[in-house]
C-alpha positions, 0 to 999 in steps of 0.5 A, spaced: 904 565 571 908 569 576 904 576 575 898 574 578 900 572 585 905 577 585 900 583 584 895 579 589 901 580 594 902 587 593 894 588 594 894 584 600 900 589 603 897 595 601 890 593 604 894 591 611 898 598 610 891 601 610 888 597 616 894 599 620 893 606 618 886 606 620 887 602 627 892 607 628 888 613 627 882 610 631 887 608 637 889 615 637 882 618 637 880 613 642 886 615 647 884 623 646 877 622 647 878 618 653 884 622 656 881 629 655 875 629 659 880 625 665 885 631 664 880 636 664 877 633 671 885 633 673 886 640 671 879 643 674 881 639 681 888 642 681 886 649 680 880 648 685 885 645 690 890 651 689 884 656 690 882 653 696 890 653 698 890 661 697 883 661 701 886 658 707 892 663 706 888 669 706 883 666 712 890 665 716 891 672 715 884 674 717 885 670 723 892 673 725 889 680 724 883 678 729 888 675 734 892 681 734 886 686 734 883 682 740 890 682 744 891 690 743 884 690 747 880 692 741 873 689 742 870 684 738 864 688 735 870 693 733 874 688 730 867 686 726 867 693 724 874 693 721 872 687 717 867 691 714 871 696 712 876 692 709 871 688 705 868 694 703 875 697 701 876 692 696 874 691 689 867 687 690 865 682 685 858 679 687 860 672 685 867 672 689 866 675 696 868 674 703 864 675 709 863 674 716 857 670 719 855 669 726 853 662 729 846 664 727 847 664 720 847 672 720 851 676 715 855 681 720 860 683 715 860 683 707 863 687 701 856 690 700 853 693 706 845 691 704 847 684 705 849 685 713 843 682 717 841 677 712 841 670 714 845 664 709 841 658 708 845 652 706 846 645 706 853 643 706 857 637 702 864 636 703 868 637 697 870 630 696 863 627 696 860 633 692 865 632 686 864 625 686 857 626 685 858 631 680 850 632 679 847 633 686 850 640 688 846 644 693 843 651 692 846 657 696 842 664 697 842 670 702 835 670 705 831 674 710 833 673 718 826 670 719 829 663 717 831 659 723 838 656 721 843 653 726 850 654 724 854 652 730 861 650 729 860 642 729 856 642 723 860 647 719 865 643 715 872 647 713 870 646 705 864 645 702 861 645 694 855 648 692 851 649 685 847 655 683 841 651 681 839 657 676 845 657 671 848 650 673 855 653 675 858 650 680 861 654 686 865 653 692 865 656 699 871 655 704 869 657 711 874 658 717 872 659 724 874 666 728 872 664 735 875 670 738 869 674 735 864 668 735 864 669 727 866 664 721 869 667 715 866 665 709 870 665 702 866 665 696 869 662 690 866 662 683 867 656 680 865 659 673 872 662 673 875 655 675 872 653 669 874 658 664 881 657 667 881 650 666 879 651 659 885 656 658 889 650 660 886 645 656 887 650 650 894 650 652 895 643 652 891 642 646 896 647 642 902 642 644 898 635 644 894 636 637 901 638 633 904 632 637 899 627 635 899 630 628 906 629 628 905 622 631 900 620 625 905 623 620 911 619 623 906 613 623 904 614 616 911 615 613 913 609 617 908 605 614 909 607 607 916 605 608 914 598 611 910 598 605 915 600 600 920 595 603 915 589 603 913 591 595 921 591 594 922 585 597 916 582 593 918 584 587 925 582 588 922 575 590 918 575 584 924 576 579 929 572 583 930 564 582 929 561 588 934 555 588 940 559 586 938 567 588 940 569 581 935 573 576 929 568 574 927 568 567 922 573 568 927 578 570 932 576 564 926 577 559 925 584 562 932 586 562 934 584 555 928 588 552 931 594 557 938 593 555 936 592 547 932 599 548 938 603 551 943 600 546 939 602 540 938 609 543 946 610 544 948 606 538 951 600 541 951 593 541 949 587 546 952 581 547 948 575 550 951 568 552 947 562 553 950 556 558 948 549 559 951 544 564 954 538 560 950 531 561 946 534 567 941 529 566 946 523 567 948 527 573 941 527 576 940 520 574 946 517 577 947 522 583 940 524 585 936 530 584 939 533 591 946 533 588 944 536 582 941 542 585 947 543 589 951 543 582 946 548 579 947 552 585 955 552 585 955 553 578 950 559 579 955 562 584 961 561 580 958 565 575 955 570 580 963 571 582 966 572 576 961 576 572 962 582 577 960 588 572 954 592 575 951 593 568 951 585 566 946 580 568 946 573 570 940 569 570 938 562 570 934 561 564 931 554 566 933 547 569 941 547 568 941 553 563 944 560 564 944 566 560 948 572 561 947 579 558 953 583 557 953 591 555 958 596 552 963 590 550 966 588 543 964 581 541 972 579 542 972 581 549 965 578 551 968 571 547 975 572 551 971 573 558 966 567 557 972 562 555 975 564 562 968 562 565 968 555 562 975 554 565 973 557 572 967 552 572 971 546 570 976 548 575 970 547 581 972 540 580 965 537 581 966 530 580 962 527 574 964 520 572 958 520 567 961 525 563 964 524 556 968 530 556 971 531 562 971 527 569 968 534 572 962 538 571 963 542 565 959 547 561 957 548 553 957 556 551 954 559 546 955 567 545 952 572 540 953 580 539 949 584 535 948 592 534 941 594 536 938 597 530 931 599 528 930 593 523 932 587 528 930 586 536 932 583 542 929 576 540 934 576 534 940 576 539 936 571 543 936 566 537 943 567 535 946 565 542 941 559 542 944 557 536 951 558 538 950 554 544 947 548 540 953 548 535 957 548 542 954 542 544 954 539 537 962 540 537 963 535 543 961 540 549 965 544 554 967 549 549 965 556 546 961 557 540 959 564 537 
């Protein structure tokens, strides 16, 4: 009768564990899916800001060079020529260049001399606005001087973000005014480079986060498994424990008797079994009440549990007011002597029983049998012998031991 609900409980526990694991995996996957794009944007913006800060430092150096040259008496045209020499003397990357533009948008110094004289046509957007829109960047290109464009200081923000419409790559333009030579310093940042750097950073982060997540999942799985085993162990214990006394129940007793009998058979040993019944318990229940009767059962069970202390022995509530004790590795005389002391211990609990015919206190009748485990007998024979001994104990006036 107990097996069906117990199995159901175990199955429910396993279902709960699986559901917990799935939920854990879903939560972690969701966190990763949400966090990675956000992290990518944070890293990209951080690298962008670092690049812009570096550009500002570079612009300040060019500004200091301009002021120093003018103070030393160098003409503005000659300073621009010096800039042209500096630009051309550096390694030139068409996607990452520095150039000077005058107030009319004309390129007056550029790493590639063929661009000098061209006019830049650009519509400006501030960095914060452009990054917020993400999909609405403007185009930048160098064109011929015949296009009229106004590039006065007032409409030139210090930072702008643009996008190549051809390939979809973003790029940034940093502008710094050099009023001493009536020009604006333009530094072109290829954001494709920022994208690649961001990807490298994300790979480094992933190299840390992914193993960490796997470890978290492993730890979570282990923790869930431990909880599951604990829950299964608890259910198993509950299914094998008597609810009133905390002793082993009838199911556990039956299984344990079979196990100990098989073990004794392998070793060529014997098993002793004691059957114990509280004397005149029905009269006690009828006169003192069922609650008091339950208290008696619990006190007797506690007495048995306290006195039977060998780990190899098993004390069980066999049913109602009846108990059973399985003893191994002891002789028939040793088992009988121990059970005789146990009968005395129960009476010495001094639980008053005015309706008993054998004592003023609660007492027990006890039958004991010891049998060598052989191939031609089984544990049911031992059980029958102990039960018969208990019946003889009751027939002799109770509160005694028969074997």
